[in-house]
C-alpha positions as CSV (number, residue, x, y, z in Angstrom):
1,M,261.8,-73.4,-0.5
2,G,261.4,-73.4,-4.2
3,V,259.2,-76.1,-5.7
4,G,259.9,-76.4,-9.3
5,P,258.4,-79.2,-11.5
6,G,261.7,-81.8,-11.3
7,C,262.8,-80.7,-7.7
8,T,262.4,-78.5,-4.5
9,I,265.2,-76.4,-3.4
10,A,266.2,-74.9,-0.2
11,L,269.0,-72.8,0.9
12,V,270.7,-74.3,3.9
13,E,274.2,-72.4,4.0
14,H,275.2,-68.8,2.5
15,T,278.1,-67.2,3.2
16,P,279.9,-64.3,0.9
17,H,281.5,-66.8,-0.9
18,R,279.0,-70.0,-1.4
19,L,275.6,-70.8,-1.3
20,R,274.8,-74.4,-1.0
21,Y,271.3,-75.7,-1.4
22,L,269.5,-78.9,-0.8
23,L,267.8,-80.3,-3.8
24,T,264.7,-83.1,-3.4
25,A,263.3,-84.9,-6.5
26,S,260.0,-84.6,-7.3
27,G,260.1,-88.0,-9.2
28,T,259.4,-86.5,-12.8
29,G,262.5,-85.9,-13.8
30,A,261.8,-82.5,-15.1
31,V,264.3,-79.5,-15.3
32,T,263.9,-77.0,-12.7
33,T,265.7,-73.4,-12.9
34,L,267.3,-71.4,-10.0
35,P,266.3,-68.2,-10.8
36,N,268.0,-65.0,-10.2
37,T,265.7,-62.0,-10.3
38,G,266.0,-60.6,-6.8
39,G,262.6,-62.5,-5.7
40,V,262.2,-64.6,-2.6
41,T,264.5,-67.4,-1.8
42,P,265.8,-69.6,-3.2
43,D,267.2,-67.0,-5.4
44,L,270.6,-66.4,-6.5
45,T,270.8,-62.7,-6.0
46,T,269.0,-62.7,-2.8
47,D,270.6,-65.7,-1.2
48,C,274.3,-64.0,-1.9
49,A,273.7,-61.4,1.1
50,P,275.3,-59.4,2.1
51,E,275.4,-57.2,-1.0
52,A,279.3,-56.6,-1.2
53,S,279.9,-60.3,-1.4
54,P,282.1,-61.6,-4.2
55,L,279.7,-64.3,-5.1
56,R,276.7,-61.4,-5.5
57,D,278.9,-59.6,-7.7
58,L,279.4,-62.6,-10.3
59,V,275.6,-63.7,-10.2
60,T,274.2,-60.0,-11.0
61,T,276.9,-59.3,-13.9
62,P,274.8,-58.6,-16.9
63,I,275.2,-61.5,-19.6
64,A,274.0,-62.0,-23.2
65,S,274.8,-65.5,-24.1
66,Q,274.8,-69.2,-22.6
67,A,278.5,-69.4,-23.1
68,E,279.1,-66.3,-20.8
69,A,277.2,-68.0,-18.4
70,R,279.1,-71.5,-18.5
71,R,282.2,-69.5,-18.2
72,L,281.0,-67.3,-15.3
73,L,279.6,-69.9,-13.3
74,M,280.8,-73.2,-14.8
75,G,284.5,-72.3,-14.5
76,E,284.7,-72.7,-18.7
77,Q,287.5,-71.0,-19.9
78,S,287.2,-71.2,-23.6
79,V,285.1,-68.1,-24.4
80,L,286.3,-64.7,-24.2
81,T,283.8,-62.3,-23.6
82,P,283.9,-58.4,-23.6
83,N,281.3,-58.4,-20.8
84,I,282.9,-60.6,-18.4
85,A,286.6,-60.6,-19.0
86,H,287.3,-58.3,-16.0
87,V,285.3,-61.0,-13.8
88,H,286.4,-63.7,-11.5
89,R,284.5,-67.1,-12.0
90,A,282.4,-69.3,-9.9
91,H,281.6,-73.1,-9.9
92,C,278.4,-75.1,-9.4
93,Y,278.4,-78.7,-8.7
94,V,275.8,-81.2,-7.5
95,T,277.0,-84.1,-4.7
96,P,274.0,-86.7,-4.6
97,R,273.2,-87.5,-1.2
98,A,270.3,-90.6,-0.6
99,P,270.4,-92.4,-2.7
100,K,273.2,-92.0,-5.3
101,A,271.1,-90.9,-8.1
102,S,272.2,-89.0,-11.5
103,W,271.7,-85.2,-11.1
104,A,273.1,-82.7,-14.0
105,V,273.6,-78.9,-13.4
106,D,273.9,-76.7,-16.0
107,V,273.5,-72.7,-16.6
108,D,271.8,-70.3,-19.3
109,V,270.9,-66.9,-19.4
110,S,267.2,-65.3,-18.4
111,S,266.5,-61.6,-18.5
112,G,270.5,-60.5,-19.0
113,K,271.7,-62.9,-16.0
114,V,273.0,-66.3,-15.2
115,V,270.4,-69.0,-13.8
116,V,271.2,-72.5,-12.9
117,K,269.2,-75.2,-14.6
118,I,268.7,-78.5,-12.3
119,D,268.4,-81.9,-14.3
120,P,267.1,-84.4,-11.5
121,P,266.8,-88.1,-11.5
122,S,263.2,-89.3,-12.2
123,S,263.2,-91.3,-8.5
124,A,261.1,-89.4,-6.2
125,Q,262.7,-88.2,-2.8
126,A,266.2,-88.4,-4.6
127,T,268.7,-85.7,-2.7
128,A,271.5,-83.6,-3.3
129,Y,273.2,-80.7,-2.2
130,L,274.1,-77.9,-5.0
131,D,277.2,-75.7,-4.2
132,V,277.7,-72.2,-5.7
133,Y,281.2,-71.3,-5.1
134,D,283.6,-68.4,-5.5
135,A,286.3,-69.7,-7.7
136,H,288.9,-67.8,-5.3
137,T,287.5,-69.8,-2.4
138,F,286.8,-72.8,-4.2
139,T,287.5,-76.7,-3.1
140,Q,285.5,-79.8,-3.8
């Protein structure tokens, strides 16, 4: 289980097309980053097993900007960039559990890879699921 300033992140399910994390707010409201370095779980690259998975191909694609990251993992189609023009996309979204609190998710770039930024509520122990889906299998 990963611990960030704003929430803990625990991988609860992974398939070649989906990662699901349980988020638990710490009560500080500080933004927490889900890394993508190939380190210990929770980590996008590590959690995308097996190595031949479509989702792993997405999270290991080199990117240069937040716009590319948003196109890659948030399904945005407004930016045309040569680095990821050939790559399919994924979607990230948060589903609040209990209590129903406001969570937000965005993506950014760190060391040329996409990372997920989680903005938790300031209420301690609020929980939510973060899903990262291959767009080809995306259902909400």
